[in-house]
C-alpha beads as a LAMMPS data file, in Angstrom:
LAMMPS data file: protein, C-alpha beads

242 atoms
241 bonds

1 atom types
1 bond types

-500.0 500.0 xlo xhi
-500.0 500.0 ylo yhi
-500.0 500.0 zlo zhi

Masses

1 110.0

Atoms # bond

1 1 1 12.987 -18.105 -32.454
2 1 1 9.877 -20.316 -32.606
3 1 1 6.665 -18.515 -31.919
4 1 1 3.326 -20.275 -31.386
5 1 1 0.117 -18.338 -31.604
6 1 1 -3.405 -18.703 -32.883
7 1 1 -5.357 -16.150 -34.872
8 1 1 -8.998 -15.739 -33.846
9 1 1 -11.226 -12.908 -35.029
10 1 1 -8.173 -11.114 -36.469
11 1 1 -6.482 -11.092 -33.078
12 1 1 -3.523 -13.098 -31.882
13 1 1 -3.869 -14.452 -28.386
14 1 1 -1.266 -16.063 -26.097
15 1 1 -0.587 -17.436 -22.662
16 1 1 2.553 -16.894 -20.515
17 1 1 5.902 -17.975 -21.881
18 1 1 8.120 -21.003 -21.988
19 1 1 11.544 -19.448 -22.884
20 1 1 12.293 -15.948 -23.993
21 1 1 9.701 -14.893 -26.549
22 1 1 8.305 -18.400 -27.064
23 1 1 4.654 -18.036 -26.178
24 1 1 2.117 -20.728 -25.422
25 1 1 -1.359 -20.449 -26.818
26 1 1 -4.798 -21.091 -25.299
27 1 1 -6.437 -24.227 -26.622
28 1 1 -9.414 -22.646 -28.336
29 1 1 -10.417 -25.886 -30.038
30 1 1 -8.811 -29.283 -29.740
31 1 1 -5.417 -28.397 -31.298
32 1 1 -2.290 -29.505 -29.516
33 1 1 1.113 -27.859 -29.902
34 1 1 4.627 -29.231 -29.809
35 1 1 7.728 -27.018 -29.651
36 1 1 7.591 -27.095 -25.810
37 1 1 4.755 -24.588 -25.534
38 1 1 3.114 -24.221 -22.143
39 1 1 -0.663 -24.525 -22.496
40 1 1 -2.576 -22.658 -19.830
41 1 1 -6.132 -23.240 -18.610
42 1 1 -8.811 -21.205 -20.402
43 1 1 -10.060 -19.825 -17.041
44 1 1 -7.314 -17.212 -16.971
45 1 1 -8.611 -15.200 -19.870
46 1 1 -7.004 -14.098 -23.119
47 1 1 -3.998 -11.766 -23.477
48 1 1 -3.444 -9.991 -26.815
49 1 1 0.092 -10.137 -28.207
50 1 1 1.918 -7.447 -30.100
51 1 1 3.549 -9.262 -33.044
52 1 1 6.229 -6.604 -33.372
53 1 1 7.711 -6.717 -29.885
54 1 1 6.088 -9.843 -28.495
55 1 1 4.722 -8.128 -25.419
56 1 1 1.527 -8.999 -23.627
57 1 1 -1.218 -6.408 -23.347
58 1 1 -3.630 -6.386 -20.446
59 1 1 -7.025 -6.595 -22.167
60 1 1 -8.899 -4.521 -19.583
61 1 1 -6.372 -1.759 -18.922
62 1 1 -4.692 -1.878 -22.349
63 1 1 -1.338 -1.612 -20.599
64 1 1 1.682 -3.438 -22.133
65 1 1 3.276 -6.034 -19.897
66 1 1 6.409 -8.073 -20.313
67 1 1 6.327 -11.820 -19.572
68 1 1 9.121 -12.957 -17.257
69 1 1 10.510 -16.138 -18.710
70 1 1 11.694 -17.441 -15.325
71 1 1 8.530 -16.889 -13.278
72 1 1 5.951 -16.951 -16.099
73 1 1 4.462 -13.808 -14.610
74 1 1 3.785 -10.338 -16.027
75 1 1 6.310 -7.547 -15.448
76 1 1 5.218 -3.964 -15.449
77 1 1 7.101 -2.136 -18.227
78 1 1 7.361 1.170 -16.372
79 1 1 8.513 0.012 -12.935
80 1 1 9.863 -3.394 -13.840
81 1 1 7.903 -4.882 -10.962
82 1 1 6.689 -8.469 -11.203
83 1 1 2.879 -8.681 -11.195
84 1 1 0.333 -11.444 -11.354
85 1 1 -2.855 -10.822 -13.260
86 1 1 -5.991 -11.792 -11.373
87 1 1 -8.125 -13.813 -13.767
88 1 1 -11.377 -12.671 -12.218
89 1 1 -10.736 -8.869 -11.937
90 1 1 -7.983 -8.457 -14.551
91 1 1 -6.097 -6.355 -12.090
92 1 1 -2.471 -6.687 -11.100
93 1 1 -1.534 -8.501 -7.928
94 1 1 1.651 -8.009 -6.018
95 1 1 3.360 -11.435 -5.874
96 1 1 4.607 -11.422 -2.326
97 1 1 1.585 -10.063 -0.452
98 1 1 -1.048 -11.266 -2.876
99 1 1 -2.797 -7.946 -2.469
100 1 1 -4.796 -6.621 -5.406
101 1 1 -3.389 -3.351 -6.744
102 1 1 -4.351 -0.929 -9.466
103 1 1 -1.555 0.757 -11.426
104 1 1 -1.978 4.543 -11.617
105 1 1 -1.425 5.366 -15.288
106 1 1 -0.326 8.884 -14.495
107 1 1 2.200 8.215 -11.728
108 1 1 3.036 4.586 -12.620
109 1 1 2.621 3.773 -8.933
110 1 1 0.384 1.223 -7.320
111 1 1 -3.011 2.351 -6.028
112 1 1 -4.609 0.508 -3.163
113 1 1 -8.014 -0.562 -4.461
114 1 1 -9.863 0.007 -1.264
115 1 1 -8.495 3.425 -0.321
116 1 1 -7.373 4.685 -3.719
117 1 1 -4.154 5.978 -2.191
118 1 1 -0.967 5.828 -4.324
119 1 1 1.502 3.453 -2.682
120 1 1 5.092 2.547 -3.340
121 1 1 6.117 -1.000 -2.633
122 1 1 9.361 -1.210 -0.627
123 1 1 11.413 -3.874 -2.395
124 1 1 13.455 -4.525 0.700
125 1 1 10.646 -5.072 3.228
126 1 1 7.906 -5.936 0.748
127 1 1 5.616 -3.527 2.565
128 1 1 3.767 -0.477 1.261
129 1 1 5.413 2.914 1.731
130 1 1 3.346 6.080 2.077
131 1 1 4.548 8.237 -0.837
132 1 1 4.429 11.501 1.118
133 1 1 6.093 10.480 4.337
134 1 1 8.124 7.483 3.106
135 1 1 7.141 5.496 6.178
136 1 1 6.754 1.705 5.892
137 1 1 3.086 0.804 6.341
138 1 1 1.236 -2.508 6.424
139 1 1 -2.349 -2.538 5.089
140 1 1 -4.753 -4.371 7.340
141 1 1 -6.795 -6.675 5.124
142 1 1 -9.855 -6.522 7.360
143 1 1 -10.169 -2.786 7.937
144 1 1 -8.291 -1.626 4.826
145 1 1 -6.423 0.877 6.996
146 1 1 -2.682 1.478 7.326
147 1 1 -0.815 -0.111 10.249
148 1 1 2.219 1.549 11.721
149 1 1 5.055 -1.038 11.644
150 1 1 6.543 0.031 14.968
151 1 1 3.396 0.361 17.103
152 1 1 0.957 -1.827 15.228
153 1 1 -1.616 0.929 15.584
154 1 1 -4.145 1.536 12.804
155 1 1 -3.773 4.971 11.274
156 1 1 -5.711 6.906 8.695
157 1 1 -3.702 9.226 6.454
158 1 1 -5.245 12.696 6.127
159 1 1 -5.212 13.458 2.407
160 1 1 -5.053 17.215 2.951
161 1 1 -2.255 17.393 5.484
162 1 1 -0.509 14.130 4.609
163 1 1 -0.371 13.377 8.379
164 1 1 -1.606 10.421 10.358
165 1 1 -4.980 10.657 12.077
166 1 1 -5.632 8.606 15.191
167 1 1 -8.705 6.510 14.325
168 1 1 -10.166 6.523 17.817
169 1 1 -9.810 10.185 18.804
170 1 1 -9.641 11.735 15.271
171 1 1 -6.695 13.847 16.422
172 1 1 -3.977 14.700 13.964
173 1 1 -0.573 13.352 14.923
174 1 1 2.918 13.506 13.498
175 1 1 5.050 10.418 13.791
176 1 1 8.528 11.025 15.248
177 1 1 10.919 8.813 13.241
178 1 1 13.575 8.895 15.918
179 1 1 11.473 7.973 18.931
180 1 1 8.681 6.112 17.134
181 1 1 6.198 8.103 19.122
182 1 1 3.412 10.497 18.115
183 1 1 4.020 14.270 18.307
184 1 1 1.152 16.672 18.879
185 1 1 1.124 18.979 15.859
186 1 1 -0.007 22.093 17.727
187 1 1 2.277 21.972 20.757
188 1 1 5.080 19.771 19.408
189 1 1 4.994 17.672 22.534
190 1 1 5.938 14.028 22.381
191 1 1 3.025 11.812 23.436
192 1 1 2.388 8.106 23.810
193 1 1 -1.065 6.797 22.997
194 1 1 -2.413 4.448 25.676
195 1 1 -3.889 1.547 23.748
196 1 1 -6.301 0.641 26.578
197 1 1 -7.753 4.084 27.273
198 1 1 -7.070 5.722 23.905
199 1 1 -5.722 8.707 25.813
200 1 1 -2.338 10.456 25.561
201 1 1 0.372 9.627 28.097
202 1 1 3.044 12.227 28.975
203 1 1 6.380 10.516 28.221
204 1 1 8.318 12.199 31.001
205 1 1 5.876 11.854 33.903
206 1 1 3.837 8.847 32.653
207 1 1 0.635 10.695 33.644
208 1 1 -2.509 10.114 31.640
209 1 1 -3.792 13.331 30.022
210 1 1 -6.767 14.367 27.919
211 1 1 -6.178 16.882 25.106
212 1 1 -8.554 19.829 25.207
213 1 1 -9.434 20.509 21.573
214 1 1 -10.723 24.043 22.343
215 1 1 -7.733 25.346 24.332
216 1 1 -5.084 23.010 22.902
217 1 1 -3.987 22.307 26.497
218 1 1 -3.777 19.100 28.507
219 1 1 -6.511 18.266 31.001
220 1 1 -5.715 16.168 34.026
221 1 1 -8.085 13.203 34.051
222 1 1 -8.303 12.868 37.795
223 1 1 -8.712 16.467 38.921
224 1 1 -10.193 17.920 35.708
225 1 1 -7.814 20.855 36.046
226 1 1 -6.342 22.519 32.947
227 1 1 -2.531 22.306 32.841
228 1 1 0.267 23.890 30.783
229 1 1 3.317 21.834 29.959
230 1 1 6.569 23.577 30.926
231 1 1 8.812 22.662 27.999
232 1 1 11.991 23.452 29.926
233 1 1 11.409 21.191 32.853
234 1 1 8.891 18.839 31.155
235 1 1 6.356 19.192 33.919
236 1 1 2.756 20.262 34.045
237 1 1 2.002 23.747 35.389
238 1 1 -1.287 24.946 36.861
239 1 1 -2.727 27.788 34.712
240 1 1 -3.989 29.747 37.683
241 1 1 -1.090 29.358 40.042
242 1 1 1.752 29.084 37.514

Bonds

1 1 1 2
2 1 2 3
3 1 3 4
4 1 4 5
5 1 5 6
6 1 6 7
7 1 7 8
8 1 8 9
9 1 9 10
10 1 10 11
11 1 11 12
12 1 12 13
13 1 13 14
14 1 14 15
15 1 15 16
16 1 16 17
17 1 17 18
18 1 18 19
19 1 19 20
20 1 20 21
21 1 21 22
22 1 22 23
23 1 23 24
24 1 24 25
25 1 25 26
26 1 26 27
27 1 27 28
28 1 28 29
29 1 29 30
30 1 30 31
31 1 31 32
32 1 32 33
33 1 33 34
34 1 34 35
35 1 35 36
36 1 36 37
37 1 37 38
38 1 38 39
39 1 39 40
40 1 40 41
41 1 41 42
42 1 42 43
43 1 43 44
44 1 44 45
45 1 45 46
46 1 46 47
47 1 47 48
48 1 48 49
49 1 49 50
50 1 50 51
51 1 51 52
52 1 52 53
53 1 53 54
54 1 54 55
55 1 55 56
56 1 56 57
57 1 57 58
58 1 58 59
59 1 59 60
60 1 60 61
61 1 61 62
62 1 62 63
63 1 63 64
64 1 64 65
65 1 65 66
66 1 66 67
67 1 67 68
68 1 68 69
69 1 69 70
70 1 70 71
71 1 71 72
72 1 72 73
73 1 73 74
74 1 74 75
75 1 75 76
76 1 76 77
77 1 77 78
78 1 78 79
79 1 79 80
80 1 80 81
81 1 81 82
82 1 82 83
83 1 83 84
84 1 84 85
85 1 85 86
86 1 86 87
87 1 87 88
88 1 88 89
89 1 89 90
90 1 90 91
91 1 91 92
92 1 92 93
93 1 93 94
94 1 94 95
95 1 95 96
96 1 96 97
97 1 97 98
98 1 98 99
99 1 99 100
100 1 100 101
101 1 101 102
102 1 102 103
103 1 103 104
104 1 104 105
105 1 105 106
106 1 106 107
107 1 107 108
108 1 108 109
109 1 109 110
110 1 110 111
111 1 111 112
112 1 112 113
113 1 113 114
114 1 114 115
115 1 115 116
116 1 116 117
117 1 117 118
118 1 118 119
119 1 119 120
120 1 120 121
121 1 121 122
122 1 122 123
123 1 123 124
124 1 124 125
125 1 125 126
126 1 126 127
127 1 127 128
128 1 128 129
129 1 129 130
130 1 130 131
131 1 131 132
132 1 132 133
133 1 133 134
134 1 134 135
135 1 135 136
136 1 136 137
137 1 137 138
138 1 138 139
139 1 139 140
140 1 140 141
141 1 141 142
142 1 142 143
143 1 143 144
144 1 144 145
145 1 145 146
146 1 146 147
147 1 147 148
148 1 148 149
149 1 149 150
150 1 150 151
151 1 151 152
152 1 152 153
153 1 153 154
154 1 154 155
155 1 155 156
156 1 156 157
157 1 157 158
158 1 158 159
159 1 159 160
160 1 160 161
161 1 161 162
162 1 162 163
163 1 163 164
164 1 164 165
165 1 165 166
166 1 166 167
167 1 167 168
168 1 168 169
169 1 169 170
170 1 170 171
171 1 171 172
172 1 172 173
173 1 173 174
174 1 174 175
175 1 175 176
176 1 176 177
177 1 177 178
178 1 178 179
179 1 179 180
180 1 180 181
181 1 181 182
182 1 182 183
183 1 183 184
184 1 184 185
185 1 185 186
186 1 186 187
187 1 187 188
188 1 188 189
189 1 189 190
190 1 190 191
191 1 191 192
192 1 192 193
193 1 193 194
194 1 194 195
195 1 195 196
196 1 196 197
197 1 197 198
198 1 198 199
199 1 199 200
200 1 200 201
201 1 201 202
202 1 202 203
203 1 203 204
204 1 204 205
205 1 205 206
206 1 206 207
207 1 207 208
208 1 208 209
209 1 209 210
210 1 210 211
211 1 211 212
212 1 212 213
213 1 213 214
214 1 214 215
215 1 215 216
216 1 216 217
217 1 217 218
218 1 218 219
219 1 219 220
220 1 220 221
221 1 221 222
222 1 222 223
223 1 223 224
224 1 224 225
225 1 225 226
226 1 226 227
227 1 227 228
228 1 228 229
229 1 229 230
230 1 230 231
231 1 231 232
232 1 232 233
233 1 233 234
234 1 234 235
235 1 235 236
236 1 236 237
237 1 237 238
238 1 238 239
239 1 239 240
240 1 240 241
241 1 241 242
């Protein structure tokens, strides 16, 4: 199979591919090449080629990448995922979202550059899945936080508990996969978060409640009275009167 390359400072450099293992070479001088090579612009940087297996190495990370002959992009050997190499940062970009990702050499998963969290890319939805919970999350490009697909709310993931923290109140919440609502970890009650007031709504009664962090009970906003939730009848009980 024809192979075009140029030796420079005892290194062989290449660009992309045309078919199979046919590689096109950067024009270091004024040479032109026949044999249907694809000549790339010098702005994209050099890629070293392993003569034995004709793979492309990422100069910065020293990771070996395959060249996909159909898309002329770099495939990650470990995961087989198709990646673009950003010519400015020499990092791998996910083709569909265009987001810049680092590849974690230990886990062979994609790390989000901004948050450093290991992410799996869901091949079906092309969204980022949280490794621990397996929930599909979008990353907000402006805030670099995770968005819940169902609610569109911005959530931080607590690295110690692997649970979602509510950005506004800082309260730790579990996400109920069946109801797509937030469960209170301590009491296990199902709560809606009111986007306007950033308070918790009781699903059954629709009443707006504040959560008392000291007593782990619900405070009634209007009366300021502390209430227990009767889990059997799903109503609020007065502590004093029962």
